[in-house]
Every structure is written in structure tokens, then in C-alpha cells.
Z-matrix of the N, CA and C atoms (Angstrom, degrees):
N
C 1 1.394
C 2 1.491 1 113.56
N 3 1.444 2 110.71 1 -36.53
C 4 1.496 3 115.44 2 -179.65
C 5 1.497 4 112.35 3 -69.62
N 6 1.305 5 116.82 4 -16.39
C 7 1.486 6 119.71 5 -176.33
C 8 1.554 7 109.91 6 -71.64
N 9 1.336 8 115.22 7 -28.12
C 10 1.486 9 115.07 8 -175.31
C 11 1.430 10 108.58 9 -94.58
N 12 1.228 11 115.33 10 127.77
C 13 1.455 12 123.77 11 179.96
C 14 1.544 13 105.68 12 -87.59
N 15 1.283 14 111.83 13 173.87
C 16 1.465 15 117.74 14 177.34
C 17 1.560 16 112.95 15 -61.98
N 18 1.327 17 116.23 16 -37.53
C 19 1.442 18 123.16 17 178.48
C 20 1.509 19 115.24 18 -67.80
N 21 1.331 20 114.87 19 -35.92
C 22 1.349 21 119.94 20 177.04
C 23 1.508 22 112.29 21 -66.39
N 24 1.300 23 118.17 22 -43.42
C 25 1.500 24 121.64 23 172.83
C 26 1.459 25 112.12 24 -56.48
N 27 1.290 26 113.55 25 -47.51
C 28 1.509 27 117.81 26 -177.58
C 29 1.471 28 112.18 27 -65.10
N 30 1.398 29 117.76 28 -41.45
C 31 1.473 30 113.21 29 176.99
C 32 1.501 31 112.55 30 -69.85
N 33 1.289 32 120.47 31 -31.04
C 34 1.467 33 124.20 32 178.34
C 35 1.530 34 110.11 33 -63.76
N 36 1.381 35 115.88 34 -40.92
C 37 1.479 36 120.82 35 176.42
C 38 1.492 37 111.38 36 -69.08
N 39 1.275 38 117.48 37 -36.58
C 40 1.556 39 119.84 38 179.20
C 41 1.593 40 107.52 39 -68.52
N 42 1.264 41 116.53 40 -38.36
C 43 1.542 42 118.53 41 -179.91
C 44 1.514 43 110.67 42 -65.54
N 45 1.406 44 112.44 43 -44.30
C 46 1.524 45 117.01 44 178.86
C 47 1.409 46 110.22 45 -64.51
N 48 1.377 47 122.88 46 -38.84
C 49 1.478 48 124.01 47 -176.76
C 50 1.560 49 103.52 48 -68.75
N 51 1.201 50 122.15 49 -45.10
C 52 1.406 51 124.65 50 -176.69
C 53 1.587 52 114.11 51 -61.55
N 54 1.308 53 111.52 52 -41.04
C 55 1.525 54 117.65 53 171.65
C 56 1.473 55 115.39 54 -65.56
N 57 1.384 56 116.82 55 -34.32
C 58 1.404 57 119.57 56 177.58
C 59 1.531 58 109.39 57 -69.66
N 60 1.278 59 116.49 58 -44.16
C 61 1.553 60 118.38 59 -178.25
C 62 1.494 61 107.02 60 -61.26
N 63 1.322 62 116.44 61 -44.45
C 64 1.560 63 120.79 62 -177.37
C 65 1.481 64 104.82 63 -60.09
N 66 1.298 65 120.10 64 -42.30
C 67 1.474 66 120.23 65 -176.70
C 68 1.568 67 109.99 66 -66.02
N 69 1.217 68 119.11 67 -38.97
C 70 1.428 69 123.34 68 -176.73
C 71 1.634 70 111.48 69 -75.77
N 72 1.331 71 117.92 70 -29.87
C 73 1.438 72 116.81 71 -178.36
C 74 1.529 73 114.13 72 -99.18
N 75 1.349 74 115.58 73 15.12
C 76 1.390 75 115.27 74 179.69
C 77 1.616 76 106.06 75 -71.28
N 78 1.293 77 117.05 76 134.61
C 79 1.374 78 121.91 77 -175.26
C 80 1.543 79 107.50 78 -96.37
N 81 1.401 80 110.90 79 150.58
C 82 1.372 81 121.36 80 174.90
C 83 1.464 82 109.46 81 -95.01
N 84 1.400 83 118.10 82 145.73
C 85 1.445 84 117.80 83 177.82
C 86 1.522 85 112.68 84 -63.88
N 87 1.326 86 113.52 85 143.27
C 88 1.409 87 119.35 86 -178.83
C 89 1.535 88 113.06 87 -64.29
N 90 1.372 89 117.98 88 145.01
C 91 1.380 90 124.80 89 178.26
C 92 1.533 91 112.87 90 -67.83
N 93 1.233 92 119.21 91 137.02
C 94 1.469 93 118.97 92 179.89
C 95 1.560 94 111.85 93 -64.27
N 96 1.294 95 112.81 94 147.69
C 97 1.427 96 117.99 95 -179.09
C 98 1.411 97 113.21 96 -69.15
N 99 1.382 98 119.39 97 132.20
C 100 1.459 99 118.04 98 -179.26
C 101 1.479 100 114.43 99 -81.76
N 102 1.217 101 114.54 100 123.20
C 103 1.495 102 123.38 101 -171.19
C 104 1.495 103 106.59 102 -121.02
N 105 1.320 104 113.80 103 127.46
C 106 1.497 105 118.77 104 179.59
C 107 1.495 106 110.65 105 -63.01
N 108 1.274 107 123.41 106 146.62
C 109 1.470 108 125.59 107 176.76
C 110 1.490 109 107.24 108 -64.89
N 111 1.370 110 117.52 109 147.48
C 112 1.381 111 116.58 110 -179.44
C 113 1.623 112 109.87 111 -64.84
N 114 1.267 113 113.92 112 138.37
C 115 1.455 114 120.40 113 -175.39
C 116 1.491 115 108.43 114 -133.36
N 117 1.371 116 114.91 115 114.64
C 118 1.401 117 120.68 116 -178.33
C 119 1.508 118 115.39 117 -63.29
N 120 1.394 119 113.37 118 -29.92
C 121 1.390 120 119.07 119 -178.33
C 122 1.529 121 111.04 120 -67.62
N 123 1.346 122 117.45 121 -39.66
C 124 1.366 123 123.59 122 177.24
C 125 1.494 124 112.44 123 -63.44
N 126 1.304 125 116.32 124 -37.06
C 127 1.431 126 118.26 125 179.76
C 128 1.529 127 108.42 126 -71.17
N 129 1.299 128 124.78 127 -33.50
C 130 1.373 129 125.64 128 173.27
C 131 1.431 130 112.20 129 -67.08
N 132 1.323 131 119.50 130 -39.48
C 133 1.435 132 124.16 131 179.47
C 134 1.560 133 110.32 132 -70.21
N 135 1.274 134 119.42 133 -33.48
C 136 1.479 135 122.49 134 177.07
C 137 1.517 136 107.92 135 -67.46
N 138 1.391 137 118.18 136 -44.78
C 139 1.387 138 118.17 137 174.10
C 140 1.556 139 120.09 138 -60.67
N 141 1.360 140 114.77 139 -36.36
C 142 1.408 141 122.32 140 177.06
C 143 1.558 142 107.23 141 -66.47
N 144 1.323 143 117.64 142 -41.98
C 145 1.530 144 120.79 143 -177.75
C 146 1.510 145 107.94 144 -69.70
N 147 1.322 146 120.83 145 -34.55
C 148 1.436 147 121.72 146 -179.22
C 149 1.516 148 111.25 147 -73.66
N 150 1.352 149 115.89 148 -35.54
C 151 1.447 150 119.38 149 176.16
C 152 1.525 151 113.34 150 -67.68
N 153 1.260 152 120.41 151 -34.73
C 154 1.475 153 128.42 152 -178.35
C 155 1.499 154 109.03 153 -129.62
N 156 1.288 155 118.69 154 82.55
C 157 1.440 156 120.88 155 -176.03
C 158 1.560 157 111.86 156 -70.77
N 159 1.304 158 120.71 157 -22.76
C 160 1.425 159 126.22 158 178.55
C 161 1.469 160 114.03 159 -86.67
N 162 1.340 161 121.70 160 -4.84
C 163 1.440 162 128.81 161 -178.62
C 164 1.533 163 109.58 162 -75.35
N 165 1.359 164 113.55 163 107.78
C 166 1.457 165 117.10 164 -179.85
C 167 1.597 166 111.40 165 -64.95
N 168 1.281 167 112.83 166 -37.53
C 169 1.530 168 115.28 167 177.26
C 170 1.513 169 115.48 168 -61.55
N 171 1.327 170 112.59 169 -42.21
C 172 1.565 171 114.45 170 177.70
C 173 1.549 172 111.34 171 -66.66
N 174 1.290 173 117.69 172 -35.58
C 175 1.475 174 119.25 173 179.49
C 176 1.560 175 107.29 174 -70.34
N 177 1.257 176 116.03 175 -41.84
C 178 1.553 177 115.33 176 179.42
C 179 1.518 178 111.64 177 -65.95
N 180 1.331 179 121.63 178 -35.64
C 181 1.409 180 122.94 179 -176.19
C 182 1.502 181 105.55 180 -75.59
N 183 1.346 182 122.90 181 -38.09
C 184 1.511 183 121.52 182 178.63
C 185 1.456 184 110.11 183 -67.97
N 186 1.403 185 120.15 184 -47.11
C 187 1.400 186 123.43 185 -179.34
C 188 1.593 187 109.30 186 -59.43
N 189 1.344 188 115.81 187 -44.87
C 190 1.507 189 114.02 188 178.93
C 191 1.488 190 112.61 189 -64.74
N 192 1.383 191 120.26 190 -39.91
C 193 1.457 192 120.56 191 173.06
C 194 1.522 193 114.28 192 -56.84
N 195 1.315 194 117.64 193 -44.17
C 196 1.424 195 121.95 194 172.38
C 197 1.567 196 117.48 195 -53.32
N 198 1.366 197 111.13 196 -48.43
C 199 1.452 198 114.68 197 176.14
C 200 1.564 199 114.39 198 -65.21
N 201 1.304 200 114.25 199 -34.83
C 202 1.419 201 116.42 200 -179.84
C 203 1.529 202 113.73 201 -66.99
N 204 1.371 203 116.40 202 -33.39
C 205 1.490 204 119.92 203 178.17
C 206 1.518 205 115.91 204 -89.25
N 207 1.350 206 115.37 205 6.12
C 208 1.480 207 121.20 206 178.54
C 209 1.406 208 113.51 207 82.02
N 210 1.362 209 121.45 208 32.81
C 211 1.471 210 120.56 209 171.20
C 212 1.518 211 110.14 210 -120.85
N 213 1.292 212 122.15 211 66.64
C 214 1.404 213 123.77 212 -177.78
C 215 1.486 214 114.48 213 -65.75
N 216 1.219 215 118.77 214 -24.56
C 217 1.533 216 120.93 215 176.85
C 218 1.553 217 108.82 216 -64.38
N 219 1.347 218 117.58 217 -42.05
C 220 1.405 219 120.62 218 176.93
C 221 1.460 220 113.23 219 -68.21
N 222 1.253 221 113.12 220 -35.65
C 223 1.549 222 117.31 221 176.23
C 224 1.585 223 110.17 222 -61.25
N 225 1.380 224 115.06 223 -40.74
C 226 1.456 225 113.83 224 -177.88
C 227 1.499 226 109.92 225 -71.84
N 228 1.358 227 119.04 226 -30.13
C 229 1.454 228 120.92 227 178.20
C 230 1.577 229 111.67 228 -66.67
N 231 1.336 230 116.10 229 -31.20
C 232 1.435 231 120.89 230 171.11
C 233 1.508 232 116.52 231 -68.52
N 234 1.381 233 107.81 232 -44.86
C 235 1.491 234 114.67 233 179.35
C 236 1.513 235 112.86 234 -68.17
N 237 1.333 236 118.19 235 -32.58
C 238 1.467 237 118.47 236 174.98
C 239 1.482 238 116.27 237 -62.68
N 240 1.360 239 114.13 238 -24.78
C 241 1.482 240 121.77 239 179.45
C 242 1.572 241 111.04 240 -90.34
N 243 1.355 242 115.93 241 -10.21
C 244 1.438 243 120.21 242 -172.51
C 245 1.593 244 109.01 243 -64.65
N 246 1.316 245 115.86 244 137.96
C 247 1.477 246 115.35 245 -177.84
C 248 1.464 247 121.03 246 -68.21
N 249 1.351 248 116.89 247 -25.64
C 250 1.505 249 119.47 248 -171.17
C 251 1.441 250 105.05 249 -128.88
N 252 1.386 251 112.54 250 162.06
C 253 1.502 252 119.34 251 175.26
C 254 1.579 253 105.61 252 -110.41
N 255 1.300 254 114.35 253 89.00
C 256 1.495 255 122.12 254 -178.58
C 257 1.501 256 104.45 255 -104.70
N 258 1.367 257 115.45 256 155.63
C 259 1.475 258 122.41 257 -178.87
C 260 1.476 259 110.62 258 -55.07
N 261 1.377 260 118.54 259 -40.23
C 262 1.506 261 116.58 260 -176.77
C 263 1.550 262 112.26 261 -70.93
N 264 1.315 263 118.13 262 -29.94
C 265 1.434 264 123.44 263 174.89
C 266 1.624 265 110.69 264 -70.09
N 267 1.236 266 112.20 265 -44.46
C 268 1.519 267 118.80 266 176.89
C 269 1.401 268 112.11 267 -65.12
N 270 1.392 269 121.51 268 -38.26
C 271 1.431 270 124.32 269 170.49
C 272 1.552 271 111.95 270 -58.17
N 273 1.234 272 117.14 271 -44.40
C 274 1.541 273 121.52 272 178.52
C 275 1.574 274 105.86 273 -65.88
N 276 1.247 275 121.51 274 -36.21
C 277 1.521 276 121.44 275 -178.76
C 278 1.535 277 103.28 276 -70.22
N 279 1.237 278 123.71 277 -40.56
C 280 1.477 279 125.89 278 -178.06
C 281 1.547 280 108.01 279 -61.11
N 282 1.324 281 115.95 280 -44.97
C 283 1.463 282 121.62 281 -177.22
C 284 1.591 283 107.55 282 -65.64
N 285 1.301 284 116.49 283 -45.28
C 286 1.541 285 117.96 284 178.44
C 287 1.522 286 109.06 285 -63.63
N 288 1.229 287 120.67 286 -43.50
C 289 1.368 288 121.41 287 -178.79
C 290 1.532 289 115.85 288 -58.11
N 291 1.407 290 111.94 289 -44.18
C 292 1.411 291 124.13 290 177.04
C 293 1.568 292 107.51 291 -64.89
N 294 1.254 293 118.33 292 -36.08
C 295 1.545 294 119.26 293 -177.04
C 296 1.573 295 104.95 294 -72.33
N 297 1.421 296 118.79 295 -28.24
C 298 1.403 297 119.13 296 -179.45
C 299 1.535 298 111.36 297 -83.29
N 300 1.306 299 115.43 298 -8.25
C 301 1.460 300 117.35 299 175.82
C 302 1.575 301 108.91 300 95.06
N 303 1.228 302 117.97 301 5.18
C 304 1.454 303 122.99 302 175.58
C 305 1.543 304 112.83 303 -86.68
N 306 1.349 305 114.38 304 73.56
C 307 1.490 306 120.21 305 -166.99
C 308 1.537 307 111.51 306 -69.89
N 309 1.293 308 118.83 307 -46.49
C 310 1.472 309 120.35 308 178.65
C 311 1.465 310 112.44 309 -53.38
N 312 1.440 311 118.09 310 -61.25
C 313 1.432 312 118.17 311 178.73
C 314 1.497 313 113.10 312 -56.70
N 315 1.338 314 121.69 313 -33.52
C 316 1.514 315 122.14 314 177.43
C 317 1.449 316 109.97 315 -67.27
N 318 1.306 317 123.19 316 -36.60
C 319 1.402 318 121.26 317 179.81
C 320 1.554 319 111.51 318 -69.93
N 321 1.336 320 114.39 319 -41.93
C 322 1.451 321 119.30 320 175.14
C 323 1.582 322 110.63 321 -57.58
N 324 1.183 323 118.22 322 -45.13
C 325 1.470 324 119.36 323 178.93
C 326 1.584 325 110.87 324 -70.09
N 327 1.183 326 115.55 325 -37.62
C 328 1.545 327 117.03 326 -179.97
C 329 1.507 328 110.74 327 -67.82
N 330 1.309 329 117.30 328 -36.41
C 331 1.510 330 119.68 329 175.53
C 332 1.520 331 106.56 330 -66.01
N 333 1.168 332 120.83 331 -40.43
C 334 1.374 333 124.81 332 -178.38
C 335 1.552 334 114.56 333 -62.42
N 336 1.359 335 111.45 334 -36.09
C 337 1.478 336 119.46 335 171.76
C 338 1.544 337 110.82 336 -62.26
N 339 1.383 338 116.35 337 -43.86
C 340 1.467 339 117.57 338 175.66
C 341 1.469 340 117.71 339 -63.40
N 342 1.313 341 113.87 340 -37.91
C 343 1.483 342 116.21 341 174.50
C 344 1.536 343 115.07 342 -65.23
N 345 1.246 344 112.27 343 -39.95
C 346 1.476 345 119.23 344 178.40
C 347 1.564 346 109.36 345 -66.79
N 348 1.357 347 117.32 346 -37.02
C 349 1.509 348 118.41 347 177.86
C 350 1.518 349 109.29 348 -72.03
N 351 1.347 350 120.31 349 -33.43
C 352 1.484 351 118.93 350 173.66
C 353 1.470 352 113.29 351 -62.03
N 354 1.417 353 117.79 352 -36.03
C 355 1.305 354 122.79 353 -173.00
C 356 1.643 355 112.55 354 -79.03
N 357 1.258 356 109.41 355 -40.15
C 358 1.497 357 112.93 356 -171.46
C 359 1.576 358 110.59 357 -113.60
N 360 1.254 359 123.33 358 -9.17
C 361 1.362 360 123.79 359 178.49
C 362 1.630 361 113.08 360 79.20
N 363 1.286 362 114.30 361 115.43
C 364 1.464 363 120.08 362 -175.99
C 365 1.448 364 106.99 363 -126.95
N 366 1.348 365 117.93 364 160.44
C 367 1.422 366 121.17 365 -179.14
C 368 1.485 367 110.56 366 -69.36
N 369 1.400 368 117.56 367 151.62
C 370 1.401 369 123.36 368 -178.65
C 371 1.566 370 110.98 369 -61.73
N 372 1.350 371 116.72 370 -26.57
C 373 1.469 372 120.39 371 176.82
C 374 1.498 373 113.10 372 -63.33
N 375 1.364 374 118.27 373 -18.65
C 376 1.422 375 125.95 374 176.16
C 377 1.499 376 112.30 375 -96.71
N 378 1.297 377 113.84 376 -44.86
C 379 1.495 378 118.52 377 -170.28
C 380 1.482 379 110.47 378 -71.86
N 381 1.311 380 121.74 379 -43.54
C 382 1.520 381 121.54 380 -174.06
C 383 1.453 382 108.15 381 -65.85
N 384 1.395 383 125.00 382 -50.26
C 385 1.405 384 117.67 383 -177.91
C 386 1.491 385 112.24 384 -70.09
N 387 1.369 386 117.77 385 -28.51
C 388 1.470 387 116.10 386 177.38
C 389 1.549 388 111.32 387 -68.73
N 390 1.343 389 119.72 388 -33.26
C 391 1.450 390 121.19 389 177.74
C 392 1.457 391 109.39 390 -70.51
N 393 1.325 392 120.51 391 -41.29
C 394 1.449 393 123.44 392 176.19
C 395 1.516 394 115.26 393 -60.78
N 396 1.407 395 111.78 394 -41.68
C 397 1.499 396 117.78 395 177.44
C 398 1.571 397 111.42 396 -69.22
N 399 1.314 398 118.21 397 -33.27
C 400 1.459 399 120.29 398 179.23
C 401 1.546 400 108.52 399 -67.82
N 402 1.397 401 115.99 400 -38.30
C 403 1.416 402 116.79 401 178.43
C 404 1.542 403 113.68 402 -68.03
N 405 1.379 404 115.71 403 -35.55
C 406 1.469 405 118.97 404 178.47
C 407 1.517 406 109.60 405 -71.51
N 408 1.339 407 118.10 406 -40.35
C 409 1.461 408 120.03 407 -178.89
C 410 1.573 409 108.93 408 -66.64
N 411 1.326 410 116.76 409 -36.60
C 412 1.446 411 121.24 410 177.05
C 413 1.471 412 110.68 411 -61.68
N 414 1.364 413 113.79 412 -44.82
C 415 1.454 414 116.59 413 -178.65
C 416 1.451 415 113.90 414 -67.54
N 417 1.396 416 119.28 415 -30.80
C 418 1.430 417 122.31 416 173.89
C 419 1.562 418 112.50 417 -67.37
N 420 1.287 419 115.77 418 -45.26
C 421 1.435 420 122.79 419 177.81
C 422 1.511 421 109.53 420 -57.53
N 423 1.349 422 115.00 421 -51.79
C 424 1.411 423 118.46 422 -176.54
C 425 1.534 424 113.20 423 -63.58
N 426 1.323 425 118.93 424 -29.63
C 427 1.461 426 125.00 425 173.86
C 428 1.494 427 113.96 426 -73.66
N 429 1.338 428 115.75 427 -9.75
C 430 1.441 429 121.04 428 -178.74
C 431 1.552 430 114.37 429 77.33
N 432 1.396 431 115.81 430 21.06
C 433 1.465 432 120.26 431 174.02
C 434 1.562 433 104.48 432 -77.81
N 435 1.361 434 107.71 433 123.22
C 436 1.494 435 113.40 434 -178.77
C 437 1.600 436 111.73 435 -92.37
N 438 1.285 437 117.63 436 -24.35
C 439 1.485 438 124.23 437 -175.92
C 440 1.461 439 108.07 438 -146.88
N 441 1.371 440 116.95 439 100.83
C 442 1.490 441 121.11 440 -179.83
C 443 1.537 442 112.03 441 -57.00
N 444 1.343 443 120.73 442 -47.44
C 445 1.453 444 117.91 443 -177.12
C 446 1.581 445 110.93 444 -67.25
N 447 1.244 446 118.67 445 -22.53
C 448 1.564 447 119.90 446 179.59
C 449 1.532 448 111.24 447 -90.03
N 450 1.375 449 117.64 448 -11.91
C 451 1.414 450 120.51 449 -179.62
C 452 1.621 451 105.67 450 -131.87
N 453 1.272 452 115.37 451 68.11
C 454 1.461 453 116.54 452 -171.78
C 455 1.566 454 115.70 453 -70.22
N 456 1.352 455 115.98 454 -22.95
C 457 1.421 456 118.79 455 179.32
C 458 1.542 457 112.36 456 -66.20
N 459 1.378 458 111.04 457 -51.72
C 460 1.418 459 117.28 458 178.29
C 461 1.519 460 115.15 459 -70.18
N 462 1.357 461 116.94 460 -27.21
C 463 1.427 462 116.77 461 174.02
C 464 1.457 463 112.40 462 -72.84
N 465 1.349 464 120.66 463 -33.69
C 466 1.340 465 122.98 464 -179.56
C 467 1.631 466 109.20 465 -70.35
N 468 1.383 467 110.83 466 -38.21
C 469 1.469 468 114.82 467 179.59
C 470 1.558 469 113.81 468 -63.25
N 471 1.396 470 113.81 469 -39.36
C 472 1.530 471 120.52 470 172.28
C 473 1.470 472 110.85 471 -61.85
N 474 1.252 473 118.98 472 -37.94
C 475 1.512 474 124.67 473 -176.82
C 476 1.542 475 108.41 474 -70.51
N 477 1.310 476 115.77 475 -43.74
C 478 1.540 477 118.87 476 174.94
C 479 1.463 478 113.27 477 -59.50
N 480 1.344 479 112.44 478 -44.50
C 481 1.488 480 118.88 479 -176.12
C 482 1.561 481 109.14 480 -64.48
N 483 1.308 482 117.43 481 -42.47
C 484 1.443 483 121.51 482 -177.16
C 485 1.575 484 107.92 483 -72.56
N 486 1.333 485 120.75 484 -35.45
C 487 1.446 486 117.58 485 -179.92
C 488 1.581 487 114.90 486 -79.30
N 489 1.262 488 113.22 487 -14.61
C 490 1.530 489 119.68 488 178.65
C 491 1.560 490 108.03 489 -77.12
N 492 1.269 491 117.17 490 -23.15
C 493 1.546 492 116.30 491 -179.79
C 494 1.447 493 108.54 492 -64.13
N 495 1.332 494 114.43 493 134.59
C 496 1.427 495 117.87 494 172.10
C 497 1.529 496 108.61 495 -114.84
N 498 1.309 497 115.88 496 134.79
C 499 1.396 498 120.79 497 178.97
C 500 1.495 499 111.04 498 -122.08
N 501 1.402 500 116.00 499 127.56
C 502 1.432 501 119.20 500 -176.35
C 503 1.637 502 103.29 501 -104.84
N 504 1.304 503 105.80 502 133.01
C 505 1.461 504 114.99 503 -179.02
C 506 1.483 505 112.97 504 -112.68
N 507 1.245 506 123.20 505 134.92
C 508 1.485 507 120.61 506 -178.91
C 509 1.547 508 104.25 507 -112.32
N 510 1.254 509 113.49 508 143.57
C 511 1.424 510 118.16 509 -178.39
C 512 1.535 511 111.97 510 -100.93
């Protein structure tokens, strides 16, 4: 103990502090940017939408393809340029918003789709998934899930709870 002077203890403490700060501030490498794999179908759909910007079917097909490959932001960009507000386009918007984690707005849009379908009549291929998605989004919002992709355990639990419900319909 007599060998260490006051300055030696001070310098040892400073070196230890510097090493601990360096250890805490070490940065991790950035994650690679997620890029969708090249998809020739999307390229064809983009060309079709560019050739006919007023074509609702082309806009819907392109937005749907973007949602399926995990690019909901691009789907929303396409839907924002779409000329009309039809149930099929609004349904694609609800799916894109849900994929982005915007569950409240997605539920609002999905409920609007169901109201429009009740008023104008839509194919069952649109109504049935829209109704199921609205139930799931409602369960997520009721459970307080703010972002489904960031809280996959609770999102899956809400989905399982909604899909376990059995409804008997009599004609």
C-alpha cells in the first residue's frame, strides 16, 4: 500500500474510467437496409400503372403486390395517387397501414370499407377478409397494442383469439 502514491491511484482510476467509457460507447455496425428481392411481376405492374394512371385495377394490383412483398410505404404512395376511393383500394390502404404499425388508422379505414360494402355491395372475396381484419385490428386496439409488427407476441395472441371465435349463421 505504501508503494502507491496518491498520483498513482488517481492515474489508475482515470485509466479505469476511460476504459469503461470506451466500453460503453462502442458502436455496433448498422443493420443492412432491407431490400425487397427483385420481382418481375412488380415491374410489370409498375409499368401498367404508369401507362394508365387512372386505372383503378392497375393501382390496386400494384398496391397489393407491394403489401405482399413487405413494402407497405410504396403501396400507400400508389394509393395516394389513385383516382377513386373504392372499397378494394381502401382495403389495400388498411392492409398497408396495418403493416406499417398504424393500427388505429388501419381500423378506421377497414371499418369504412365494410360500411361502403354494406351500401354498395361488394364481392365476398373482399367482405370476408375485410371483416376478419377489422375484428383483428379491433382486438389489437382494445389490447392496447400500438404497433403490431413491433409487438408480434400480443399481435399473434389477438389474431388467435379472433380466429377461434365461431359464429353460426342461420339462413
